[in-house]
All heavy atoms as a GROMACS GRO file, in nm:
protein
  498
    1MET      N    1   0.086  -0.118   0.000
    1MET     CA    2   0.000   0.000   0.000
    1MET      C    3   0.090   0.124   0.000
    1MET      O    4   0.185   0.132   0.075
    1MET     CB    5  -0.090  -0.001   0.124
    1MET     CG    6  -0.189   0.112   0.126
    1MET     SD    7  -0.300   0.114   0.270
    1MET     CE    8  -0.359  -0.051   0.274
    2SER      N    9   0.059   0.222  -0.085
    2SER     CA   10   0.142   0.341  -0.096
    2SER      C   11   0.120   0.435   0.023
    2SER      O   12   0.021   0.424   0.095
    2SER     CB   13   0.112   0.415  -0.226
    2SER     OG   14  -0.011   0.482  -0.216
    3THR      N   15   0.213   0.526   0.039
    3THR     CA   16   0.203   0.626   0.146
    3THR      C   17   0.078   0.710   0.129
    3THR      O   18   0.010   0.743   0.226
    3THR     CB   19   0.328   0.718   0.146
    3THR    OG1   20   0.443   0.636   0.162
    3THR    CG2   21   0.321   0.820   0.257
    4ASP      N   22   0.045   0.744   0.002
    4ASP     CA   23  -0.075   0.825  -0.024
    4ASP      C   24  -0.201   0.750   0.017
    4ASP      O   25  -0.294   0.809   0.074
    4ASP     CB   26  -0.085   0.862  -0.172
    4ASP     CG   27   0.015   0.970  -0.210
    4ASP    OD1   28   0.075   1.031  -0.122
    4ASP    OD2   29   0.031   0.990  -0.331
    5ASP      N   30  -0.207   0.618  -0.011
    5ASP     CA   31  -0.324   0.538   0.028
    5ASP      C   32  -0.338   0.534   0.180
    5ASP      O   33  -0.447   0.547   0.235
    5ASP     CB   34  -0.313   0.395  -0.025
    5ASP     CG   35  -0.330   0.386  -0.176
    5ASP    OD1   36  -0.387   0.481  -0.235
    5ASP    OD2   37  -0.287   0.286  -0.234
    6GLN      N   38  -0.225   0.514   0.249
    6GLN     CA   39  -0.228   0.510   0.395
    6GLN      C   40  -0.272   0.644   0.452
    6GLN      O   41  -0.354   0.649   0.544
    6GLN     CB   42  -0.090   0.473   0.449
    6GLN     CG   43  -0.051   0.330   0.422
    6GLN     CD   44   0.093   0.302   0.461
    6GLN    OE1   45   0.170   0.394   0.488
    6GLN    NE2   46   0.130   0.175   0.461
    7SER      N   47  -0.220   0.754   0.395
    7SER     CA   48  -0.258   0.887   0.442
    7SER      C   49  -0.406   0.912   0.419
    7SER      O   50  -0.475   0.967   0.504
    7SER     CB   51  -0.177   0.995   0.370
    7SER     OG   52  -0.042   0.986   0.405
    8SER      N   53  -0.455   0.868   0.303
    8SER     CA   54  -0.596   0.886   0.270
    8SER      C   55  -0.685   0.809   0.367
    8SER      O   56  -0.786   0.860   0.414
    8SER     CB   57  -0.622   0.841   0.127
    8SER     OG   58  -0.757   0.855   0.095
    9ARG      N   59  -0.647   0.687   0.400
    9ARG     CA   60  -0.726   0.606   0.493
    9ARG      C   61  -0.725   0.666   0.633
    9ARG      O   62  -0.827   0.669   0.701
    9ARG     CB   63  -0.674   0.463   0.496
    9ARG     CG   64  -0.708   0.387   0.370
    9ARG     CD   65  -0.645   0.249   0.372
    9ARG     NE   66  -0.650   0.191   0.241
    9ARG     CZ   67  -0.726   0.088   0.207
    9ARG    NH1   68  -0.803   0.033   0.298
    9ARG    NH2   69  -0.726   0.041   0.086
   10LYS      N   70  -0.608   0.715   0.677
   10LYS     CA   71  -0.600   0.780   0.807
   10LYS      C   72  -0.690   0.903   0.811
   10LYS      O   73  -0.762   0.927   0.908
   10LYS     CB   74  -0.456   0.825   0.837
   10LYS     CG   75  -0.366   0.718   0.888
   10LYS     CD   76  -0.232   0.780   0.922
   10LYS     CE   77  -0.130   0.679   0.963
   10LYS     NZ   78   0.000   0.742   0.991
   11LEU      N   79  -0.686   0.981   0.702
   11LEU     CA   80  -0.768   1.101   0.694
   11LEU      C   81  -0.916   1.065   0.697
   11LEU      O   82  -0.994   1.127   0.768
   11LEU     CB   83  -0.734   1.180   0.567
   11LEU     CG   84  -0.810   1.309   0.543
   11LEU    CD1   85  -0.789   1.407   0.658
   11LEU    CD2   86  -0.767   1.372   0.412
   12ASP      N   87  -0.956   0.962   0.621
   12ASP     CA   88  -1.096   0.918   0.620
   12ASP      C   89  -1.142   0.880   0.761
   12ASP      O   90  -1.250   0.919   0.804
   12ASP     CB   91  -1.116   0.798   0.528
   12ASP     CG   92  -1.108   0.835   0.380
   12ASP    OD1   93  -1.117   0.955   0.349
   12ASP    OD2   94  -1.093   0.744   0.298
   13ARG      N   95  -1.059   0.805   0.834
   13ARG     CA   96  -1.096   0.765   0.971
   13ARG      C   97  -1.110   0.887   1.061
   13ARG      O   98  -1.204   0.898   1.139
   13ARG     CB   99  -0.992   0.668   1.028
   13ARG     CG  100  -1.001   0.528   0.973
   13ARG     CD  101  -0.922   0.430   1.057
   13ARG     NE  102  -0.781   0.463   1.065
   13ARG     CZ  103  -0.687   0.421   0.981
   13ARG    NH1  104  -0.719   0.345   0.879
   13ARG    NH2  105  -0.561   0.454   0.998
   14LYS      N  106  -1.015   0.979   1.050
   14LYS     CA  107  -1.019   1.099   1.135
   14LYS      C  108  -1.141   1.184   1.101
   14LYS      O  109  -1.205   1.239   1.190
   14LYS     CB  110  -0.891   1.180   1.118
   14LYS     CG  111  -0.774   1.118   1.189
   14LYS     CD  112  -0.656   1.210   1.187
   14LYS     CE  113  -0.543   1.152   1.269
   14LYS     NZ  114  -0.437   1.250   1.294
   15LEU      N  115  -1.172   1.197   0.974
   15LEU     CA  116  -1.289   1.277   0.936
   15LEU      C  117  -1.418   1.215   0.988
   15LEU      O  118  -1.505   1.285   1.038
   15LEU     CB  119  -1.295   1.294   0.784
   15LEU     CG  120  -1.191   1.387   0.724
   15LEU    CD1  121  -1.198   1.384   0.572
   15LEU    CD2  122  -1.209   1.528   0.774
   16ARG      N  123  -1.431   1.084   0.976
   16ARG     CA  124  -1.552   1.017   1.028
   16ARG      C  125  -1.564   1.038   1.178
   16ARG      O  126  -1.672   1.066   1.229
   16ARG     CB  127  -1.549   0.868   0.993
   16ARG     CG  128  -1.587   0.838   0.850
   16ARG     CD  129  -1.617   0.692   0.830
   16ARG     NE  130  -1.509   0.605   0.869
   16ARG     CZ  131  -1.409   0.567   0.790
   16ARG    NH1  132  -1.402   0.610   0.667
   16ARG    NH2  133  -1.315   0.486   0.834
   17LYS      N  134  -1.454   1.024   1.249
   17LYS     CA  135  -1.457   1.045   1.394
   17LYS      C  136  -1.499   1.188   1.427
   17LYS      O  137  -1.578   1.211   1.517
   17LYS     CB  138  -1.319   1.019   1.455
   17LYS     CG  139  -1.287   0.874   1.477
   17LYS     CD  140  -1.154   0.862   1.548
   17LYS     CE  141  -1.117   0.720   1.574
   17LYS     NZ  142  -0.985   0.710   1.641
   18ALA      N  143  -1.445   1.284   1.354
   18ALA     CA  144  -1.477   1.424   1.381
   18ALA      C  145  -1.623   1.454   1.354
   18ALA      O  146  -1.688   1.525   1.431
   18ALA     CB  147  -1.388   1.516   1.298
   19ILE      N  148  -1.674   1.401   1.246
   19ILE     CA  149  -1.815   1.424   1.213
   19ILE      C  150  -1.903   1.362   1.320
   19ILE      O  151  -1.999   1.423   1.367
   19ILE     CB  152  -1.848   1.368   1.073
   19ILE    CG1  153  -1.780   1.454   0.967
   19ILE    CG2  154  -1.998   1.362   1.051
   19ILE    CD1  155  -1.781   1.396   0.829
   20ASN      N  156  -1.871   1.240   1.360
   20ASN     CA  157  -1.950   1.171   1.461
   20ASN      C  158  -1.944   1.241   1.595
   20ASN      O  159  -2.042   1.247   1.668
   20ASN     CB  160  -1.905   1.026   1.475
   20ASN     CG  161  -1.940   0.943   1.354
   20ASN    OD1  162  -2.029   0.978   1.277
   20ASN    ND2  163  -1.868   0.835   1.334
   21ALA      N  164  -1.832   1.296   1.630
   21ALA     CA  165  -1.816   1.358   1.760
   21ALA      C  166  -1.848   1.508   1.757
   21ALA      O  167  -1.850   1.573   1.861
   21ALA     CB  168  -1.673   1.337   1.810
   22ALA      N  169  -1.870   1.562   1.638
   22ALA     CA  170  -1.898   1.706   1.621
   22ALA      C  171  -1.789   1.792   1.683
   22ALA      O  172  -1.815   1.896   1.743
   22ALA     CB  173  -2.035   1.742   1.677
   23THR      N  174  -1.667   1.747   1.669
   23THR     CA  175  -1.552   1.823   1.717
   23THR      C  176  -1.460   1.850   1.599
   23THR      O  177  -1.464   1.780   1.498
   23THR     CB  178  -1.474   1.744   1.824
   23THR    OG1  179  -1.428   1.622   1.767
   23THR    CG2  180  -1.557   1.716   1.946
   24PRO      N  181  -1.375   1.953   1.610
   24PRO     CA  182  -1.282   1.981   1.500
   24PRO      C  183  -1.190   1.862   1.474
   24PRO      O  184  -1.149   1.792   1.567
   24PRO     CB  185  -1.200   2.099   1.552
   24PRO     CG  186  -1.283   2.160   1.658
   24PRO     CD  187  -1.361   2.048   1.719
   25CYS      N  188  -1.161   1.842   1.349
   25CYS     CA  189  -1.072   1.734   1.308
   25CYS      C  190  -0.930   1.789   1.298
   25CYS      O  191  -0.908   1.895   1.240
   25CYS     CB  192  -1.118   1.682   1.172
   25CYS     SG  193  -1.016   1.551   1.107
   26ARG      N  194  -0.835   1.720   1.355
   26ARG     CA  195  -0.695   1.762   1.349
   26ARG      C  196  -0.619   1.661   1.263
   26ARG      O  197  -0.620   1.542   1.290
   26ARG     CB  198  -0.634   1.767   1.488
   26ARG     CG  199  -0.489   1.814   1.488
   26ARG     CD  200  -0.434   1.819   1.628
   26ARG     NE  201  -0.507   1.914   1.711
   26ARG     CZ  202  -0.467   2.040   1.733
   26ARG    NH1  203  -0.356   2.084   1.680
   26ARG    NH2  204  -0.540   2.119   1.809
   27VAL      N  205  -0.556   1.712   1.158
   27VAL     CA  206  -0.473   1.628   1.071
   27VAL      C  207  -0.340   1.698   1.050
   27VAL      O  208  -0.332   1.821   1.060
   27VAL     CB  209  -0.540   1.600   0.934
   27VAL    CG1  210  -0.666   1.519   0.949
   27VAL    CG2  211  -0.567   1.727   0.858
   28THR      N  212  -0.239   1.622   1.020
   28THR     CA  213  -0.109   1.683   0.990
   28THR      C  214  -0.103   1.720   0.842
   28THR      O  215  -0.177   1.664   0.760
   28THR     CB  216   0.007   1.587   1.022
   28THR    OG1  217   0.000   1.475   0.932
   28THR    CG2  218   0.001   1.539   1.167
   29SER      N  219  -0.017   1.813   0.809
   29SER     CA  220   0.000   1.849   0.669
   29SER      C  221   0.050   1.728   0.590
   29SER      O  222   0.014   1.711   0.473
   29SER     CB  223   0.097   1.966   0.655
   29SER     OG  224   0.222   1.935   0.711
   30ARG      N  225   0.127   1.642   0.652
   30ARG     CA  226   0.177   1.520   0.586
   30ARG      C  227   0.061   1.428   0.549
   30ARG      O  228   0.060   1.367   0.443
   30ARG     CB  229   0.276   1.449   0.677
   30ARG     CG  230   0.326   1.317   0.623
   30ARG     CD  231   0.401   1.336   0.496
   30ARG     NE  232   0.539   1.305   0.519
   30ARG     CZ  233   0.630   1.311   0.426
   30ARG    NH1  234   0.598   1.349   0.305
   30ARG    NH2  235   0.753   1.281   0.451
   31GLU      N  236  -0.038   1.419   0.637
   31GLU     CA  237  -0.156   1.337   0.607
   31GLU      C  238  -0.234   1.395   0.489
   31GLU      O  239  -0.288   1.320   0.408
   31GLU     CB  240  -0.247   1.325   0.730
   31GLU     CG  241  -0.190   1.239   0.839
   31GLU     CD  242  -0.273   1.242   0.966
   31GLU    OE1  243  -0.309   1.352   1.012
   31GLU    OE2  244  -0.302   1.133   1.018
   32LEU      N  245  -0.241   1.525   0.480
   32LEU     CA  246  -0.312   1.588   0.369
   32LEU      C  247  -0.235   1.580   0.238
   32LEU      O  248  -0.290   1.545   0.134
   32LEU     CB  249  -0.339   1.736   0.400
   32LEU     CG  250  -0.446   1.767   0.502
   32LEU    CD1  251  -0.447   1.916   0.532
   32LEU    CD2  252  -0.581   1.721   0.453
   33LEU      N  253  -0.108   1.614   0.243
   33LEU     CA  254  -0.029   1.625   0.121
   33LEU      C  255   0.041   1.496   0.079
   33LEU      O  256   0.068   1.478  -0.039
   33LEU     CB  257   0.077   1.735   0.137
   33LEU     CG  258   0.024   1.877   0.152
   33LEU    CD1  259   0.134   1.971   0.198
   33LEU    CD2  260  -0.038   1.924   0.022
   34GLY      N  261   0.070   1.409   0.175
   34GLY     CA  262   0.149   1.290   0.141
   34GLY      C  263   0.285   1.335   0.093
   34GLY      O  264   0.350   1.418   0.156
   35ASP      N  265   0.327   1.283  -0.023
   35ASP     CA  266   0.456   1.321  -0.081
   35ASP      C  267   0.444   1.436  -0.179
   35ASP      O  268   0.542   1.476  -0.241
   35ASP     CB  269   0.520   1.201  -0.151
   35ASP     CG  270   0.556   1.090  -0.054
   35ASP    OD1  271   0.588   1.121   0.062
   35ASP    OD2  272   0.551   0.972  -0.094
   36ARG      N  273   0.324   1.490  -0.195
   36ARG     CA  274   0.300   1.598  -0.291
   36ARG      C  275   0.334   1.733  -0.229
   36ARG      O  276   0.344   1.747  -0.108
   36ARG     CB  277   0.153   1.597  -0.334
   36ARG     CG  278   0.113   1.472  -0.410
   36ARG     CD  279  -0.036   1.472  -0.439
   36ARG     NE  280  -0.116   1.473  -0.317
   36ARG     CZ  281  -0.156   1.364  -0.252
   36ARG    NH1  282  -0.125   1.246  -0.297
   36ARG    NH2  283  -0.228   1.374  -0.143
   37ILE      N  284   0.346   1.835  -0.314
   37ILE     CA  285   0.369   1.971  -0.263
   37ILE      C  286   0.244   2.057  -0.279
   37ILE      O  287   0.241   2.170  -0.230
   37ILE     CB  288   0.490   2.039  -0.331
   37ILE    CG1  289   0.468   2.051  -0.481
   37ILE    CG2  290   0.618   1.966  -0.299
   37ILE    CD1  291   0.568   2.142  -0.550
   38GLU      N  292   0.142   2.005  -0.348
   38GLU     CA  293   0.021   2.084  -0.369
   38GLU      C  294  -0.102   1.994  -0.363
   38GLU      O  295  -0.100   1.880  -0.408
   38GLU     CB  296   0.028   2.154  -0.505
   38GLU     CG  297  -0.084   2.252  -0.527
   38GLU     CD  298  -0.063   2.335  -0.652
   38GLU    OE1  299  -0.093   2.285  -0.760
   38GLU    OE2  300  -0.015   2.449  -0.638
   39LEU      N  301  -0.210   2.051  -0.310
   39LEU     CA  302  -0.337   1.982  -0.295
   39LEU      C  303  -0.448   2.076  -0.338
   39LEU      O  304  -0.446   2.194  -0.302
   39LEU     CB  305  -0.356   1.943  -0.147
   39LEU     CG  306  -0.489   1.888  -0.102
   39LEU    CD1  307  -0.509   1.749  -0.160
   39LEU    CD2  308  -0.493   1.882   0.049
   40VAL      N  309  -0.544   2.027  -0.416
   40VAL     CA  310  -0.658   2.108  -0.458
   40VAL      C  311  -0.777   2.071  -0.370
   40VAL      O  312  -0.811   1.954  -0.356
   40VAL     CB  313  -0.693   2.086  -0.606
   40VAL    CG1  314  -0.818   2.164  -0.644
   40VAL    CG2  315  -0.576   2.125  -0.696
   41ILE      N  316  -0.838   2.173  -0.309
   41ILE     CA  317  -0.954   2.154  -0.223
   41ILE      C  318  -1.074   2.218  -0.292
   41ILE      O  319  -1.068   2.336  -0.329
   41ILE     CB  320  -0.932   2.222  -0.085
   41ILE    CG1  321  -0.809   2.164  -0.017
   41ILE    CG2  322  -1.057   2.207   0.002
   41ILE    CD1  323  -0.764   2.242   0.104
   42GLU      N  324  -1.179   2.142  -0.312
   42GLU     CA  325  -1.302   2.195  -0.371
   42GLU      C  326  -1.396   2.234  -0.258
   42GLU      O  327  -1.421   2.155  -0.168
   42GLU     CB  328  -1.368   2.091  -0.460
   42GLU     CG  329  -1.289   2.060  -0.584
   42GLU     CD  330  -1.359   1.960  -0.673
   42GLU    OE1  331  -1.482   1.945  -0.663
   42GLU    OE2  332  -1.288   1.897  -0.752
   43HIS      N  333  -1.447   2.358  -0.265
   43HIS     CA  334  -1.538   2.407  -0.161
   43HIS      C  335  -1.642   2.496  -0.228
   43HIS      O  336  -1.607   2.599  -0.287
   43HIS     CB  337  -1.461   2.484  -0.054
   43HIS     CG  338  -1.548   2.545   0.050
   43HIS    ND1  339  -1.618   2.469   0.142
   43HIS    CD2  340  -1.579   2.675   0.077
   43HIS    CE1  341  -1.687   2.551   0.220
   43HIS    NE2  342  -1.665   2.676   0.183
   44GLU      N  343  -1.767   2.456  -0.217
   44GLU     CA  344  -1.879   2.533  -0.271
   44GLU      C  345  -1.855   2.579  -0.414
   44GLU      O  346  -1.875   2.695  -0.450
   44GLU     CB  347  -1.910   2.652  -0.180
   44GLU     CG  348  -1.958   2.608  -0.042
   44GLU     CD  349  -2.000   2.724   0.045
   44GLU    OE1  350  -1.990   2.841   0.002
   44GLU    OE2  351  -2.045   2.697   0.158
   45GLY      N  352  -1.809   2.485  -0.497
   45GLY     CA  353  -1.790   2.513  -0.639
   45GLY      C  354  -1.661   2.585  -0.675
   45GLY      O  355  -1.637   2.613  -0.792
   46ARG      N  356  -1.580   2.617  -0.578
   46ARG     CA  357  -1.452   2.684  -0.603
   46ARG      C  358  -1.337   2.592  -0.570
   46ARG      O  359  -1.350   2.502  -0.487
   46ARG     CB  360  -1.440   2.810  -0.519
   46ARG     CG  361  -1.540   2.917  -0.561
   46ARG     CD  362  -1.512   3.049  -0.500
   46ARG     NE  363  -1.381   3.100  -0.545
   46ARG     CZ  364  -1.326   3.210  -0.497
   46ARG    NH1  365  -1.386   3.279  -0.404
   46ARG    NH2  366  -1.209   3.252  -0.542
   47GLU      N  367  -1.224   2.615  -0.635
   47GLU     CA  368  -1.103   2.538  -0.607
   47GLU      C  369  -1.004   2.623  -0.529
   47GLU      O  370  -0.983   2.740  -0.562
   47GLU     CB  371  -1.037   2.492  -0.738
   47GLU     CG  372  -1.109   2.378  -0.805
   47GLU     CD  373  -1.028   2.320  -0.919
   47GLU    OE1  374  -0.920   2.374  -0.954
   47GLU    OE2  375  -1.075   2.220  -0.975
   48TYR      N  376  -0.948   2.564  -0.428
   48TYR     CA  377  -0.844   2.627  -0.348
   48TYR      C  378  -0.722   2.537  -0.355
   48TYR      O  379  -0.734   2.415  -0.359
   48TYR     CB  380  -0.889   2.643  -0.202
   48TYR     CG  381  -1.007   2.735  -0.186
   48TYR    CD1  382  -1.137   2.688  -0.203
   48TYR    CD2  383  -0.989   2.869  -0.156
   48TYR    CE1  384  -1.246   2.773  -0.191
   48TYR    CE2  385  -1.098   2.955  -0.142
   48TYR     CZ  386  -1.225   2.906  -0.160
   48TYR     OH  387  -1.332   2.989  -0.148
   49ARG      N  388  -0.606   2.598  -0.355
   49ARG     CA  389  -0.481   2.521  -0.360
   49ARG      C  390  -0.405   2.539  -0.229
   49ARG      O  391  -0.380   2.652  -0.187
   49ARG     CB  392  -0.395   2.565  -0.477
   49ARG     CG  393  -0.462   2.534  -0.609
   49ARG     CD  394  -0.374   2.568  -0.727
   49ARG     NE  395  -0.444   2.537  -0.849
   49ARG     CZ  396  -0.443   2.417  -0.908
   49ARG    NH1  397  -0.375   2.320  -0.854
   49ARG    NH2  398  -0.511   2.396  -1.018
   50LEU      N  399  -0.371   2.427  -0.169
   50LEU     CA  400  -0.286   2.427  -0.050
   50LEU      C  401  -0.148   2.382  -0.098
   50LEU      O  402  -0.133   2.273  -0.151
   50LEU     CB  403  -0.340   2.330   0.055
   50LEU     CG  404  -0.261   2.322   0.185
   50LEU    CD1  405  -0.267   2.456   0.260
   50LEU    CD2  406  -0.312   2.210   0.272
   51ARG      N  407  -0.050   2.471  -0.082
   51ARG     CA  408   0.082   2.444  -0.136
   51ARG      C  409   0.188   2.452  -0.027
   51ARG      O  410   0.183   2.540   0.059
   51ARG     CB  411   0.114   2.546  -0.246
   51ARG     CG  412   0.240   2.517  -0.321
   51ARG     CD  413   0.253   2.604  -0.444
   51ARG     NE  414   0.255   2.746  -0.414
   51ARG     CZ  415   0.365   2.815  -0.384
   51ARG    NH1  416   0.482   2.755  -0.379
   51ARG    NH2  417   0.357   2.943  -0.358
   52LEU      N  418   0.281   2.359  -0.033
   52LEU     CA  419   0.395   2.357   0.058
   52LEU      C  420   0.511   2.429  -0.010
   52LEU      O  421   0.554   2.389  -0.120
   52LEU     CB  422   0.434   2.213   0.091
   52LEU     CG  423   0.550   2.191   0.185
   52LEU    CD1  424   0.520   2.249   0.323
   52LEU    CD2  425   0.582   2.043   0.195
   53THR      N  426   0.564   2.535   0.052
   53THR     CA  427   0.674   2.611  -0.008
   53THR      C  428   0.807   2.543   0.018
   53THR      O  429   0.817   2.450   0.100
   53THR     CB  430   0.680   2.754   0.048
   53THR    OG1  431   0.722   2.748   0.185
   53THR    CG2  432   0.546   2.824   0.036
   54GLN      N  433   0.910   2.592  -0.048
   54GLN     CA  434   1.045   2.539  -0.027
   54GLN      C  435   1.093   2.564   0.116
   54GLN      O  436   1.179   2.492   0.166
   54GLN     CB  437   1.143   2.603  -0.125
   54GLN     CG  438   1.121   2.559  -0.268
   54GLN     CD  439   1.218   2.625  -0.363
   54GLN    OE1  440   1.281   2.726  -0.331
   54GLN    NE2  441   1.230   2.569  -0.482
   55ASN      N  442   1.035   2.665   0.181
   55ASN     CA  443   1.072   2.697   0.319
   55ASN      C  444   0.990   2.620   0.423
   55ASN      O  445   1.000   2.645   0.542
   55ASN     CB  446   1.056   2.847   0.346
   55ASN     CG  447   1.154   2.929   0.266
   55ASN    OD1  448   1.265   2.884   0.238
   55ASN    ND2  449   1.115   3.048   0.227
   56GLY      N  450   0.903   2.529   0.375
   56GLY     CA  451   0.824   2.448   0.467
   56GLY      C  452   0.698   2.515   0.518
   56GLY      O  453   0.637   2.468   0.614
   57LYS      N  454   0.659   2.625   0.456
   57LYS     CA  455   0.536   2.696   0.495
   57LYS      C  456   0.421   2.649   0.408
   57LYS      O  457   0.440   2.602   0.296
   57LYS     CB  458   0.553   2.847   0.477
   57LYS     CG  459   0.671   2.906   0.548
   57LYS     CD  460   0.651   2.911   0.695
   57LYS     CE  461   0.770   2.979   0.760
   57LYS     NZ  462   0.761   2.982   0.901
   58LEU      N  463   0.297   2.665   0.459
   58LEU     CA  464   0.178   2.632   0.382
   58LEU      C  465   0.111   2.760   0.334
   58LEU      O  466   0.100   2.856   0.409
   58LEU     CB  467   0.079   2.554   0.468
   58LEU     CG  468   0.121   2.413   0.508
   58LEU    CD1  469   0.019   2.354   0.605
   58LEU    CD2  470   0.136   2.324   0.388
   59ILE      N  471   0.069   2.758   0.207
   59ILE     CA  472  -0.004   2.871   0.149
   59ILE      C  473  -0.133   2.819   0.091
   59ILE      O  474  -0.133   2.723   0.014
   59ILE     CB  475   0.080   2.940   0.039
   59ILE    CG1  476   0.209   2.997   0.096
   59ILE    CG2  477  -0.002   3.049  -0.030
   59ILE    CD1  478   0.300   3.058  -0.008
   60LEU      N  479  -0.245   2.883   0.128
   60LEU     CA  480  -0.377   2.850   0.072
   60LEU      C  481  -0.421   2.964  -0.017
   60LEU      O  482  -0.429   3.078   0.028
   60LEU     CB  483  -0.480   2.828   0.185
   60LEU     CG  484  -0.620   2.788   0.140
   60LEU    CD1  485  -0.619   2.651   0.072
   60LEU    CD2  486  -0.714   2.788   0.258
   61THR      N  487  -0.446   2.933  -0.146
   61THR     CA  488  -0.490   3.036  -0.240
   61THR      C  489  -0.616   2.992  -0.310
   61THR      O  490  -0.645   2.872  -0.323
   61THR     CB  491  -0.382   3.064  -0.346
   61THR    OG1  492  -0.348   2.942  -0.414
   61THR    CG2  493  -0.257   3.123  -0.284
   62ALA      N  494  -0.694   3.092  -0.354
   62ALA     CA  495  -0.818   3.064  -0.428
   62ALA      C  496  -0.791   3.071  -0.576
   62ALA      O  497  -0.698   3.131  -0.621
   62ALA     CB  498  -0.926   3.166  -0.391
   0.00000   0.00000   0.00000
């Protein structure tokens, strides 16, 4: 199983727990991004990009 698959499964479990408990879900950037440097998030018909910079910072853009 790839690292991305494992991260996705961990994220799915955490999201289900958060929804069931009605508490905020806490995930690491590694769980979200895996080995990638960019992730596209769809929200209410818009796309947002979460990007990891060379300096290790996260940037969210619309």
